[in-house]
N, C-alpha and C positions, 0 to 999 in steps of 0.2 A: 505494500498500501503508501503509496508517494503520500510523501508531511503534506499539508493544505497549510498555509500561510493569510491571512486576511487582515484589511487593514480598512480602519475606524476613519469616519470621517468626524466623530465623536457629537452626533447629533440623538435626541432623544427619540427620533423616528427608526433606527435602526434597530433596537428591542424593542422594539411596539410591532414595527411591519415585520423585521425576521430577516434583517438584509446587512451588506460588508457594502462600503463603496467599493474595494478590490479582495479580490479570493484570489489566489495561487495557487494552482499543486504539480507541482515541476514544474517542464518550463511553459507551462501555458499562463496569462495574466487575462483577466477579465476583468476591466469599471464596469465597477454598474450605468447607468444612469444618471449626468454631474451635470449640473444646473447653478446658476452663477446666485447660489444663496448660502450667506456662508453662517450659517447656524443662530442666526437673529434677524437680517433683512438680505431682501436681492440690493443684487448689486449695478449699479451702469442704467437704471430705469432705464424702458424704452429703450434702450441704444444696444443692436443684439451685436453688432462688430466685437462692443467692450465686455458685456457678458461673454461673447465666443471667446474671449483671451480667458478671464479666468478660473469660466470653466476647464481650461486646455492646461494653463499653470495647477489647477487643482488634480488635476485627470497627470499630469506629471509629475506632482509629489507624489500621488500615490505608490503613480509606477515607480520611481525613486527610493521609497522604501520597501518594494518585492524586490530592490533588484537590479528592476531592468530600469530604460530610459525611452523616449518618444523613437530612437532611434531601433527601435522593438515589433513599432506598432505595426500588425498588418492588418485591420478595418477598422475601421470610427464609422459612427453611425450618427446622422444628422436629424434628432426629428426638431421641426420649424413651429409656429403660430403664425406664422405669415411668411411663406414661401414668395416672397418678390424680394425681401429680405435679405436673398440669397448671394447677394453680389460681396458683402456687408460681409456677414458668417463666412462664406467659401474667401475672405481674402485674407479674415483671424485665422481660419484654418489654413491658409499659404505659409501664414510666418511659423508658425513649430510644423508644417509639414512639407512645404516647398519643396523639397531634394529627396523623401524618405517616400511619402509619394504612394501611399497603402489606399486597399481598397475602400473605398468612402460612397457611400450615401445616405442620400437626407430626403425628407420625405417631410410634406408639413400636415401636423394635428390643430385639429381642434383644440386644442385647449390641452395648455403643460398642470401644477399641479397648486399652480397660481397664477393667476394671471399678468404678473410682474414680467414672469421669466415666456422670455422669445425663445429660448433652446434651448433643448437636451443634450450628451451626446454620451456617449458610452462606447470606451474601444475595446477592440481584443489584442494582444498583441506578446508574441513567441519569442524566449530568451537560447 
């Protein structure tokens, strides 16, 4: 059996809902849907570019806690509440992944858990 490592974001929702920010088993890491929420408030309300940068920094920190980096990301899934913001979100995604170029999916959803959240991202990485 492979060791399981988990990263917590420290929010009270993790225990209530039963999830982790990220999980590593063997050489596979999965980072849960991540938003521009710092545990107390939504960051960069109304700004999809800044929300995306904030999210990707949170994801990068979770990966580092599990011994990985953004270079090992093989896939990103981006959920947006308004697909018209795709260019701003894509530009922020490119800041982190321009040269890495993981498989990426962006889909519009009707809403996220807080109406101020414009973007949610999850990633998979292989070490």
